C-alpha positions in Angstrom: 0.0 0.1 0.0 1.1 3.5 -0.8 0.5 6.6 1.3 -2.6 7.4 -0.7 -3.9 3.8 0.0 -3.4 4.4 3.7 -5.0 7.8 3.8 -8.0 6.4 1.9 -8.3 3.5 4.3 -7.9 5.7 7.4 -10.7 7.9 6.0 -13.1 5.0 5.7 -12.2 3.8 9.1 -12.6 7.3 10.7 -16.4 7.2 11.1 -16.1 4.3 13.6 -14.0 6.5 15.9 -15.8 9.8 15.8 -16.4 10.0 19.7 -12.7 9.2 20.6 -11.5 11.6 18.0 -13.8 14.2 19.5 -12.5 13.3 23.1 -8.8 13.5 21.9 -9.0 16.5 19.4 -12.2 18.3 20.2 -13.2 18.2 16.5 -14.8 15.4 14.4 -14.7 17.4 11.1 -12.8 14.7 9.4 -9.8 12.4 10.1 -7.4 14.9 8.9 -8.1 16.8 12.2 -6.5 13.9 13.9 -3.5 14.0 11.5 -3.0 17.5 12.2 -3.2 16.9 16.0 -0.5 14.2 15.5 1.8 16.3 13.3 3.6 17.7 16.3 5.2 14.1 16.7 6.7 14.6 13.3 5.8 11.0 12.2 5.3 10.4 8.3 1.7 10.0 7.5 2.2 6.7 6.1 3.4 5.3 9.5 0.5 7.1 11.1 -1.9 5.3 8.9 -0.4 1.9 9.3 -0.7 2.4 13.0 -4.4 3.6 12.6 -5.2 0.6 10.5 -3.6 -2.0 12.6 -4.6 -0.8 16.1 -7.6 1.7 15.7 -7.4 5.4 16.6 -6.8 4.7 20.4 -4.0 2.5 19.6 -2.5 4.9 17.0 -2.5 7.7 19.6 -0.7 5.5 22.1 1.6 4.3 19.3 2.4 8.0 18.3 3.3 8.9 21.8 5.5 6.0 22.2 7.3 6.6 18.9 
């Protein structure tokens, strides 16, 4: 999968996690809100999307904090 594939998959999965995104980010506008919130970690978006797909949004946030 390339970065676009990960972003598309992440966008499809995003709707399942609206409540947690709202809790973590204060905004459920779209999954890019979460990406912007995670940008401070300076992790390539492809890696963020891999973690998102593998672990869900809660796991992705935990993964980002540990990496």
